[in-house]
C-alpha positions as CSV (number, residue, x, y, z in Angstrom):
1,M,14.7,-22.8,-31.0
2,K,16.9,-20.8,-33.4
3,A,15.9,-19.9,-36.8
4,I,17.3,-16.9,-39.3
5,V,15.1,-14.6,-40.1
6,C,14.4,-12.2,-42.9
7,K,13.2,-9.1,-41.8
8,A,13.5,-7.2,-44.8
9,W,14.4,-7.9,-48.6
10,G,18.3,-7.1,-48.6
11,L,21.7,-9.3,-49.2
12,P,22.7,-12.0,-46.6
13,E,24.6,-9.8,-44.5
14,T,20.9,-8.3,-43.6
15,L,19.5,-12.0,-42.4
16,V,19.3,-12.1,-38.3
17,I,19.3,-15.3,-35.9
18,E,16.2,-15.4,-33.4
19,E,15.3,-17.7,-30.9
20,Q,11.7,-18.7,-31.3
21,A,9.5,-21.1,-29.7
22,D,9.3,-24.5,-30.5
23,L,6.7,-25.7,-33.2
24,V,3.3,-27.6,-32.2
25,P,2.0,-30.1,-35.3
26,A,-2.0,-29.3,-36.5
27,A,-3.6,-32.1,-37.5
28,G,-1.7,-34.2,-40.4
29,E,1.3,-32.1,-40.0
30,I,4.9,-32.8,-38.6
31,V,7.6,-31.2,-36.3
32,I,11.3,-32.1,-37.6
33,D,14.2,-31.8,-35.7
34,I,16.6,-30.2,-38.3
35,M,20.0,-31.8,-38.5
36,A,21.2,-30.4,-42.1
37,A,19.5,-28.1,-44.7
38,G,20.7,-27.6,-47.9
39,V,22.1,-23.9,-49.0
40,N,21.0,-23.3,-53.0
41,F,21.4,-20.4,-55.8
42,P,17.4,-19.6,-55.5
43,D,18.0,-18.8,-51.7
44,V,20.1,-15.6,-52.6
45,L,17.4,-14.6,-55.0
46,I,14.6,-14.7,-52.5
47,I,15.5,-13.1,-49.8
48,Q,16.4,-10.3,-52.2
49,N,12.7,-10.3,-53.5
50,K,14.3,-11.7,-57.0
51,Y,12.6,-14.8,-57.4
52,Q,9.7,-16.2,-59.2
53,F,8.3,-17.2,-55.2
54,K,7.6,-14.5,-53.2
55,P,7.2,-15.0,-49.4
56,E,5.7,-12.6,-47.0
57,L,8.3,-10.7,-44.3
58,P,9.3,-11.5,-42.1
59,F,10.3,-15.5,-43.2
60,T,13.0,-17.8,-42.8
61,P,14.7,-19.0,-45.7
62,G,15.6,-22.7,-46.8
63,N,14.2,-25.5,-48.6
64,E,16.2,-28.4,-48.4
65,L,15.9,-30.2,-44.9
66,A,16.9,-33.5,-43.0
67,G,16.7,-34.5,-39.6
68,T,14.6,-36.5,-37.3
69,V,10.6,-36.4,-36.1
70,H,10.1,-34.1,-33.2
71,A,6.7,-34.7,-32.6
72,V,3.3,-35.7,-34.9
73,G,-0.3,-34.2,-35.0
74,T,-3.3,-35.9,-34.7
75,G,-3.8,-38.1,-37.9
76,V,-0.5,-39.1,-38.8
77,T,0.4,-42.5,-38.6
78,Q,3.1,-43.2,-41.3
79,Y,5.8,-41.6,-39.3
80,K,6.4,-41.9,-35.5
81,V,9.1,-39.5,-33.2
82,G,12.8,-40.4,-33.8
83,D,12.3,-41.5,-37.7
84,K,15.0,-40.0,-39.8
85,V,13.2,-38.1,-42.7
86,F,14.5,-35.6,-45.4
87,A,11.7,-32.8,-46.6
88,F,11.1,-29.8,-49.6
89,V,9.7,-27.0,-47.8
90,P,8.5,-23.3,-49.3
91,Q,10.4,-21.7,-46.5
92,G,11.6,-22.4,-43.4
93,A,14.9,-24.9,-43.2
94,F,17.5,-22.6,-42.3
95,A,16.5,-23.0,-38.4
96,Q,15.9,-25.9,-35.4
97,Q,12.8,-26.7,-36.3
98,V,10.3,-26.9,-39.2
99,K,6.8,-27.8,-39.5
100,V,5.4,-30.0,-42.8
101,T,2.4,-31.5,-43.3
102,A,3.2,-35.2,-43.7
103,D,3.0,-35.8,-47.4
104,A,5.9,-33.5,-47.9
105,V,8.3,-35.8,-46.2
106,L,10.0,-38.8,-47.5
107,P,11.6,-41.4,-45.0
108,M,15.5,-41.8,-45.6
109,A,17.0,-44.7,-47.1
110,A,19.3,-46.8,-44.5
111,G,22.5,-45.8,-43.9
112,M,21.8,-42.4,-45.8
113,D,23.3,-39.6,-43.6
114,F,21.7,-36.3,-43.2
115,D,24.0,-34.0,-45.1
116,T,23.6,-36.2,-47.9
117,A,19.9,-36.7,-47.9
118,A,19.1,-32.4,-47.2
119,A,21.7,-32.0,-50.2
120,I,19.5,-34.3,-52.5
121,T,15.9,-33.0,-53.4
122,L,16.3,-29.8,-55.4
123,T,19.8,-30.3,-56.8
124,Y,18.7,-34.2,-58.0
125,G,15.2,-33.5,-59.2
126,T,15.9,-30.7,-60.9
127,S,18.8,-32.4,-62.8
128,H,16.3,-36.0,-62.9
129,H,13.5,-33.8,-64.3
130,A,15.8,-31.8,-66.3
131,V,17.8,-34.9,-68.4
132,V,15.1,-37.7,-67.9
133,D,11.7,-36.0,-67.8
134,R,12.1,-33.2,-70.3
135,A,15.2,-33.5,-72.6
136,Q,14.6,-37.9,-73.0
137,L,18.5,-38.5,-72.6
138,K,19.3,-41.6,-74.3
139,A,22.0,-44.0,-73.7
140,G,24.5,-43.2,-76.4
141,E,23.9,-39.8,-76.8
142,T,25.8,-36.6,-75.8
143,M,24.9,-33.9,-73.2
144,L,27.2,-30.6,-72.4
145,V,26.7,-29.1,-69.1
146,L,27.6,-25.3,-68.7
147,G,28.4,-24.6,-65.1
148,A,28.9,-28.4,-64.3
149,A,30.9,-28.0,-61.1
150,G,27.3,-26.4,-59.2
151,G,25.3,-28.3,-57.7
152,V,22.5,-28.8,-60.4
153,G,25.9,-29.2,-62.7
154,L,27.8,-32.3,-60.9
155,A,23.8,-33.5,-60.3
156,A,23.2,-33.7,-64.2
157,I,26.6,-35.0,-65.1
158,E,26.1,-37.7,-62.6
159,I,21.9,-38.2,-64.2
160,G,23.6,-38.3,-67.4
161,K,26.3,-41.1,-66.8
162,A,23.7,-43.2,-65.1
163,L,21.7,-43.3,-68.3
164,G,24.4,-44.0,-70.4
165,A,25.3,-40.6,-71.9
166,R,28.3,-39.2,-73.2
167,V,29.3,-36.1,-70.9
168,I,30.9,-33.0,-71.4
169,A,31.6,-30.7,-68.7
170,A,32.4,-27.2,-69.0
171,A,33.6,-24.8,-66.5
172,S,35.5,-21.8,-65.1
173,T,38.6,-23.4,-63.6
174,A,40.9,-26.4,-63.4
175,E,40.2,-27.6,-60.2
176,K,36.1,-26.9,-61.1
177,L,36.6,-29.7,-63.8
178,A,38.9,-31.9,-62.0
179,I,35.6,-32.6,-59.4
180,C,33.5,-33.1,-62.8
181,K,35.8,-35.7,-63.7
182,E,35.7,-37.1,-60.1
183,H,31.3,-37.4,-60.8
184,G,31.7,-39.1,-64.3
185,A,32.6,-36.3,-66.9
186,D,33.8,-37.5,-69.8
187,V,34.9,-34.3,-71.7
188,L,36.1,-31.3,-70.0
189,I,35.9,-28.0,-71.2
190,N,37.3,-24.6,-69.1
191,Y,35.5,-22.0,-71.0
192,S,37.7,-19.6,-69.4
193,T,40.7,-20.2,-71.3
194,E,39.4,-22.5,-74.2
195,D,36.8,-21.3,-77.6
196,L,33.4,-23.1,-76.2
197,R,32.4,-23.1,-79.4
198,E,35.4,-24.5,-81.2
199,A,36.1,-26.6,-78.0
200,I,32.6,-28.3,-78.4
201,K,33.3,-28.9,-81.7
202,A,36.3,-30.9,-81.3
203,A,34.7,-32.6,-78.5
204,T,31.5,-34.1,-80.6
205,H,33.4,-34.3,-84.1
206,G,31.6,-31.3,-85.4
207,K,28.3,-33.1,-84.6
208,G,27.2,-31.1,-81.6
209,P,25.6,-32.4,-78.3
210,D,22.3,-33.8,-78.1
211,V,21.4,-31.7,-75.2
212,V,22.1,-28.9,-73.5
213,Y,22.2,-28.4,-70.0
214,D,22.4,-24.6,-69.0
215,P,22.1,-23.2,-65.7
216,V,24.2,-20.1,-66.2
217,G,22.8,-17.9,-68.9
218,G,24.6,-14.7,-69.7
219,S,27.2,-15.0,-72.4
220,Y,27.1,-18.8,-72.7
221,T,23.9,-19.3,-74.4
222,E,24.2,-18.3,-77.4
223,P,27.5,-19.9,-78.5
224,A,26.3,-23.3,-77.2
225,F,23.4,-23.2,-79.0
226,R,25.0,-22.3,-81.9
227,S,27.1,-25.8,-81.7
228,I,24.0,-28.1,-80.4
229,A,23.0,-30.9,-82.8
230,W,20.2,-31.2,-85.3
231,R,17.5,-31.4,-83.0
232,G,18.9,-31.0,-80.1
233,R,17.0,-29.9,-76.9
234,Y,19.0,-26.8,-75.1
235,L,17.5,-27.2,-71.2
236,V,16.7,-23.7,-69.9
237,I,17.8,-24.1,-66.0
238,G,18.3,-20.9,-64.9
239,F,20.3,-17.6,-64.6
240,A,23.6,-18.1,-62.2
241,N,25.5,-15.1,-64.0
242,G,22.8,-13.0,-63.3
243,E,21.7,-12.0,-67.1
244,I,18.9,-13.3,-68.9
245,P,20.2,-14.0,-72.4
246,K,18.1,-13.3,-75.6
247,L,18.8,-15.9,-78.5
248,P,17.8,-15.1,-82.4
249,L,14.5,-17.3,-82.9
250,N,16.4,-18.4,-86.4
251,L,18.8,-20.4,-84.2
252,P,16.2,-23.4,-83.1
253,L,14.2,-23.1,-86.7
254,L,17.9,-23.9,-88.4
255,K,18.9,-26.8,-85.8
256,G,15.6,-27.9,-85.5
257,A,16.1,-28.2,-81.7
258,S,13.9,-27.5,-78.9
259,L,14.3,-24.9,-76.5
260,V,13.1,-26.7,-73.4
261,G,11.8,-25.1,-69.9
262,V,12.3,-26.6,-66.7
263,F,10.7,-25.7,-63.4
264,W,10.7,-28.2,-61.0
265,G,9.2,-27.1,-58.2
266,D,5.9,-25.9,-60.1
267,F,6.6,-29.9,-61.7
268,A,7.1,-31.2,-58.5
269,R,3.7,-29.2,-57.3
270,R,1.9,-30.2,-60.4
271,E,2.7,-33.6,-60.9
272,P,3.8,-35.1,-57.5
273,A,3.7,-39.2,-58.5
274,H,5.7,-38.3,-61.2
275,N,7.8,-36.0,-59.0
276,L,7.7,-39.1,-56.3
277,A,8.5,-41.6,-59.1
278,A,11.6,-39.5,-59.7
279,M,12.8,-39.6,-56.3
280,Q,12.6,-43.4,-56.1
281,E,14.6,-43.4,-59.0
282,L,17.1,-41.1,-57.4
283,M,17.2,-43.3,-54.1
284,R,17.9,-46.3,-56.3
285,W,20.7,-44.9,-57.8
286,L,22.1,-43.8,-54.5
287,A,21.7,-46.9,-53.3
288,E,23.9,-48.3,-56.0
289,G,26.4,-45.9,-55.9
290,K,25.5,-44.2,-59.3
291,I,25.5,-40.8,-57.7
292,K,26.5,-39.4,-54.8
293,P,26.2,-35.3,-53.6
294,H,29.2,-33.5,-53.4
295,I,29.1,-31.6,-50.1
296,S,32.0,-29.2,-50.3
297,A,31.3,-27.2,-47.1
298,R,29.7,-27.4,-43.9
299,Y,28.3,-23.8,-42.5
300,A,27.0,-23.4,-38.6
301,L,23.3,-21.7,-38.2
302,A,25.1,-18.5,-37.1
303,D,27.0,-18.8,-40.4
304,T,24.1,-19.1,-42.6
305,P,25.2,-15.0,-44.2
306,Q,28.4,-16.6,-45.1
307,A,27.2,-19.5,-46.7
308,L,24.6,-17.4,-48.7
309,I,27.9,-14.8,-49.8
310,D,29.7,-17.7,-50.9
311,M,27.0,-18.9,-52.9
312,A,26.5,-15.7,-54.5
313,S,30.2,-15.3,-55.1
314,R,30.3,-18.4,-57.1
315,K,32.7,-19.7,-54.9
316,V,30.9,-23.1,-54.0
317,T,31.4,-26.4,-55.9
318,G,29.1,-29.2,-55.6
319,K,26.5,-27.8,-52.2
320,I,27.1,-26.5,-49.2
321,V,25.1,-27.4,-46.1
322,I,23.6,-25.7,-43.1
323,L,23.7,-27.5,-39.2
324,P,21.8,-25.8,-37.4
325,R,22.5,-27.7,-34.0
326,Q,26.1,-26.5,-34.1
């Protein structure tokens, strides 16, 4: 089988594609033939040794995948060869095969395609944990989503609408905002051409959003927090901008507001039962048409470096996937 390998910390161009031996499952494990693998912003950081998760070199990056069961180890009874499954793994998804423990695998729902299954765990898992669990967004409340056209941003919009909230989407181009509108956003703000604070004030009639979803960081954080409603919840998702902002701590005091950290990976590891319940709710919403991952591009395995370059340069809307068998 073929796999993308990171042999030294560096930019996507340093990744190589290698032929490796087919995988064999040990007891309790499953080998999956990967049909699609989701690409996420942390993938860009991990290969540069700039992320909180630091694998040992050499390694194959990639966390999200969907495919068919190739082989099962002794003791595995819940899956059989040929079953369609998806999984989130610490590493190894940018390859034609991966080996995982059976309890890390979920069955694909009837009618679910591989691209969708590979695009749902991290982005929708993160946004569900953020919006439902950490922010406890309620019907009738207002949520502002920064970087709204990205994978987690679009997921947050759809989850907010599924909960009955009013959603304001903020992004940097009219094209990105059009995609946000297609996914249910009620109000659109172009923060490249509009004053963010004034636009938020107008969109909320001066009240401010109850929840701010921020995967961007940088210069947008402070004006967004200054705009938050009384008892608002500010979700710290990540720093796609590349800059970790510094926020004056008198602002949470004056607004009676909360800064809420969101780390889905550790949540899934520490609270697997709660994460499973969240994924089950997401599967129900998917079946009901309330959520639908927006997949904007597909890449062959050999083109994985280009996929990561496009992700790093913020050219991506929604999700992009690797098709390892093309």
